[in-house]
N, C-alpha and C positions, 0 to 999 in steps of 0.2 A: 766598077773598077775592072780594068783589063786583066786577062789571065797573066800576062807578064808582070803586071803590078802586084798581083797576088803572090806570085812566085818570089818576087823580090822581098815582099814582106815576110814570107815564110823563111827565106834564107836568113834574113836579119834576126828573126826570132830564134831559129835553130842555133845561130851563132852565139846567142846570149845564154844558151843552156850548155851544160857539160863542163868538161875539164878546163877548157881555155877560159871560160867565164869565171869559174871558181878561182883559178890562178890569178886572173886579173883583179878580182875583188880582194883576194888576200894580199896581193901586192899593194893595193891602195890602202887597205886597212892597216897593214904593217907599217906603211909609210906614215900613217897617222898615229903610230905608237900604240895600236890596239893590242891587247893581250889575247891569248888563245880563246878564253871563254867569251871575250868581247867579240872576237871575229865570228865565233859560232853563233852568238845571239844575232849579230848583224846579218849573217847569211840566212839564218832561219826565220827571222822576223822582219828584216829590212826590205828595202825596195826590190832587191834581186828576187826574193821569194814572192813578193806580191806580183811582180811582172810575170814570173815563171808560172804561177798558178793559172793565168789567163791564156797561156799559149794555145790551148785547144780551141779557143774561140776564133783564132786567126790563122788556122792551118786548114787548107782545103785539099791538098793533094795527098794521096796515100803514102807517097814517099816522104813528104814533109811530116805527116802524122807519125810515121814509124821513127824517123830520125829524132823528132822532137820528144817523143815518148821515151826513147832510149836514153837521151841526154837528160831529161827530167828525172828519170829513174836513177841514173848515176848521181845526180845532184842530191836526191833524197838519201841514197845509200851513203854518200860521202858525209852528209850531215849527221846521219845515225852513227857512223863510225867516229866522227869527230866528237860527238856527244859522249860516247863511251870512253874516249881517251882524255877528255878535259874534265877536271874535277875542281870546282870552285877556284878557277883561275890558274890552276896548275895542271900540267900534263901528268899522266900516270908515271912516266919515266922520271920526272923530277921528284915525285913522291917516294920512289923506290930508293933513291940515293941516300 
């Protein structure tokens, strides 16, 4: 594979990690009528996470590795925060009311 081809693959992978990817997934899941806990489960166990776990296998440049790792770390941190805020299908905010 050419260097340019590898860089294009990296760019596509990096684009699928991070805030914009989480936002896109949540918009789709919300459009399907998924609740908070269902969205969390889908993000954590679904195809997005399965793809994200393999990103290191397809990143060759140091810049690509750095960007992909930063975005994957954000994704994991987001999932941790979401897990803290979602309790059995209800957000903590709704439980306090």
